[in-house]
N, C-alpha and C positions, 0 to 999 in steps of 0.2 A: 504494500500500500504506500509506504513512504517513497518508493521509487516513482510511483505514479504522480505523487504530489511534487516531488523534485522535478520531474520531467515537465509538468505543467508550469511550474514557476520559471524554469529555464526558458521555456517557449514564450511565456509572457514577457520576460525580460528581453528576449531576442526580438519579439514583435515590437515592444515599446521603443527599442533602439532603432529598429528599421523605420518605424513610423516617424520618430523624431528626426531622422536623417533625410527622409525622402518626401515629406509633404510640407507644403507652405503653411504659414500661420493661418491663413483663411481656411485651408483644408482641415487643419487641426481643430480649429474652432468649431467647424461643423461635425467632424468626426467625434469630438468629445461629447456631443449631445446625442450620439447614436449608441444604443445599448445592444448587447448581444442577443437578448431574448425578448425585447419589447419593440416591435416595429414602430417607427416614427415617420410621419408623412412630411413631405417637403414643405407644405403650408405651415405646419407646426414649427418647423425649423425657421422659416421666414419670420414668424411672429416672435420667437425667442431671440433671434439674432438681429431683428429690425433691418432685414435685407430684402431686396426684391427677389421674386420667384426665379427670374432668369439667372441671377447670380448664384442662388442656392442650387438650382438644377444643374448648372455648369459644374459646380464643385462636387455635387453628388455623382455626376457622370465621371469626373476624374477619379474620385475615390472608388467607384465601382469598377472602372477599367483597370485600376491599379490593384484590385483584389482586396481592398480594405473593407468594403461593405458589399451587401447583396440586396437587391430589390426583391421584396416579397410582393407578388401580384396582389393588388387591391388592399394592401396592408401598410406598406411603407418600406423603410430601409432598416436593416439590422447589420451589426458588425459581422464580418466573415469569421467563422470559427475555425 
């Protein structure tokens, strides 16, 4: 069991390092509002960030293409696990 936990922690650290190195501040701002298990819609992100839908959709597209998030049909976006 402890090996599984250690592995998960190592992967988490690796991902956080990868995220910090490869995404912009704007992308990180959006990414930080997306959870792994609760989908969030683009409109909700716009309200939280006080940004236009076009800007948020662009950032979501970049994050999705980079493999950081996944679009769940008719539900919103979640972090890639």
